N, C-alpha and C positions, 0 to 999 in steps of 0.2 A: 504494500500500500504506500503510495506517495505521501510524504510528510507535508502537513499543512499546519496552519495556526491551531486548528482544532485537535490535531493528533501529534503535535511536536513534543508535548510534555513527557518527561521520562517517568516510566512506571516501574519503580524498583521492587518488583515482586519478590526476588530473593531476600532483599532487606526486610520487607514486611514479614516474610516467613520467619526469618531469624529473630526479629523483634517479638513476634507472637510466641515462638518457642521459648525465648528468654522470659517473657511475661508469665507463661505457664510454669516455668521453672521456679520463678520467684514466688508465685502463688502456692505452688506445691511445697516449697520450703516453709513459707509462712504457715500453711496448714499443718505441717509436721511439727514445727517448733511451737507455734502459738496455740494450736488446738489438740496436739498430740495424735493427729491422724497418721496413719501409716503410708505417707506419700513421699518419703525420702528417696526411695529407689526411683520413683517416677520423676522426681525433681532432677535427679542426676541424669536420667535419660534425656530430659528436655534440655539440660545444660549441654550435654554432649551433642545432641542434635543441632542446637543453636550454634555451637562451636563449629561443627562440620559445615553448616550452611555459610557461616561467616568466613571460614577459610576458603570455601569455594568461591565466594564473592570476591575475596581478596585476589585470588589467582586470576579470575576472569577479568576483573577490572585492570589489574596490572598488565595482562597480555593485551587487552584492547587499547590501553593507553600507549604501550610500546608500539603497537601497530600504527596508531595515529601519528606518533612521532616519526616512525620509519617512513610513512607515506609522505610526510612533510619533508623529511630529509631527502627522499628520492626526488621530489619535485625540484628542490634546490639543486641537488646533484645533477639531475638531467638538464636543468637550465644552464648550468655551468659547463657541462661536459659535451653536450650534444649541440648540433647546429641550431640556430634560432628557429623556434617553432616546433622542433621535433619532440620537445617535452610534452606537447599537448596530447600526444598519443597515450599518455598515462591514464587519461580518463576512460579509455576503452578497456582497461584492465580492472580486475577485482582487487580489493585490498590484499588478499592473500597472494595474488600474482605479483603485485608491486613489492610486497614484503620479500618474496622469493628473489626478485631481481636485485635486491641490495647486495647479494653475494657476487654479482658479476663485476669484473674489473672495468675500469673506465674505458679501456680499449674495446671491449666487446659489448658494452652496455647498449649502444645504439642498435647494433645488429640484432641482439637478443630481444630488445624491446620490439623491433619490427617483427621479428619471428613470433614472439609471444602474442602480439595483436593479430597477425595474419593467420597463425595456426591455432589460435585459441588454446595455447598450451596450459596445462595444469601447473600449479606451483611446483610439484615434484619434477615435472618434465623440464621446467625452467631451470631448476637447480641442477639437474643431471646434464643439461646442455652447457653449463658453464665450464669453460676450459681453464681459466685462471681465476681461482677462488679468492674472493676478498672476505677475509674473516670478520665476523661480528662477535667480538669478545665481551660486549656489554649487555647482551640479551640475558634476561633472568628467566 
C-alpha cells in the first residue's frame, strides 16, 4: 500500500506487545506479593516473554537503521564514483540489493549496478558477482 498522510504513522506492534507482556508481569508480581496469589511463575514467564520481544525489536531496529545508513552511503558513493546521472539507477533496486552492492569495489560498482538493474539480480547473486570484495567491518 502506498504511504499517505492517513497511513504514514508508525504502528509499533512489537513494542505494544512487549509493553503488554511487561504490564502482565508487573500485575502478576503484585498479585503474588500483595495478595499472596500463586502467580510468581506466570510473572517470570511474562518477564521472559517481554524480554524476548524487546531483544527482537532491538535487533530488527538496529538492522533497519544500518540498512538506511548503507543506502544513504551508497547514494553518496555512487554520486562520487560513477559518471553524472548514473547514480539515479539506484532507485530501481530494492534496499537489500543496494545493501549487497556496498561490497563491490569502486572499479566494478558501475558495471555491477547496470547488471543488477538489467538482470534483476538477487542480493546473493550481486554478492557472488563481485570480483574485488570491499569489506564492511562495521556491520553489527
